[in-house]
N, C-alpha and C positions, 0 to 999 in steps of 0.2 A: 504494500500500500504506500509506504514511504511518505506519509504526511507528517510524521514525527509529532503527532498530537498527544501521544502518551509519553509522559516523562517518568523518570526514575522517582522524582518527588511525588508524583501522583500515585504511583504504585505503592510507595511507602505509606502514604496517607491512607489509601484504601486498605492496606494490610492491617493498619492500626484500627481503623474504624469498623472493618468487617473481618475480624480474625476467623480463620478456618479452624474452628474448634468444635468439640462435641457439645451439642446443646444440652440444657438441663433435662432431666428425666421426664418432667411434666410438660414438655413441649408438645403442642398439638401437631397433628399431621399437616394442617394448613400452615402453621408456623415453620415446620420443616421444609415445606415446599418453597416458602418465601426465602428462608436462609440458603437453600440450594440455588435459588435464582440469583441471590447476591453473589455467591461464590462463582457461579457460572460467568457472571459479568466480569468479576475481577480476573478470573482465569483467561477470559477472552482478551481483556486489555493487556495482560501479561504476554499473551501470544502475539498480539499486534506489536508490542514493544520489541519482543524478540525478533520478529520478522523484519522490523525496521532497522534494528541494530546488529543483526547477524549473529547473535549468541543468546544463550539461555539466561534468564534472569537469575536463576539459582546456581548456575554452573559456569564458572570461569570469568564472568563479567562482574561489574561492580555490584555490590550487595544492594538489594532493594529494601531490606528491613532496617 
């Protein structure tokens, strides 16, 4: 895509705001779907960043966290 709209700072912010962690035991199915959607968006943005920069966020490039 090469628009460079996704930055390392944005990914760091998203990782802090929407951490990929196990939800509480009393989470409803609807809430789980919502959390999965959040993670899908974050993962897609990481993929776009990797595509634009030629390396994986978590492997060999600058740390995003």
